[in-house]
C-alpha angles and dihedrals in degrees: 000000000000131000095269094049090052091048091048091050091049093050091050093049091050097037098118097031125097115194093220091050092051089048091050093047090050092050089047092053092047093052093044089055092048093050091044088050090049092050091048091051091049088051092049093048096046095047094043089051094043102041103021090232129102114249101229094184092065091049091051090054095045095046092045092054096047094040093051090049092051094047091049089052089050091052092056103031102031094219107158095213090060090054093047094047092043093052091047093052093046089048091050091047091053091048092050089046090055091047091047092052090045089055092048094050093049090048 
C-alpha cells in the first residue's frame, strides 16, 4: 500500500467524524458521569441519614456508571489498572443489585 492509498483509507474511516465533535462528546460524557455520580452520592447520604439504611439501588447506578467508564477507557488505552478497577466496580454493582433485589423480595 502506498502513501496515497493509506491517506484515502484514513479519509474514508474518518469521513463523518470531526475531531472537535469527538472531543465535545467525550467531555459531555465525562461531565454527565460526574454529575450522575454526585446525584447518586447525595441520594445515598440523604437516605442513609433519614432512614438509617444504605440505599443499594443508588450504589448500583453509581458503580455501573463508573465501572463502565473504566472498562471503556481500558478498551481504548489498555491501562491495566482501568481494567482491574472497572471489573471490581462492576462486580460490586452486581453484588449490590443482588442484595437490593433480595431486600425487595423479602419486603
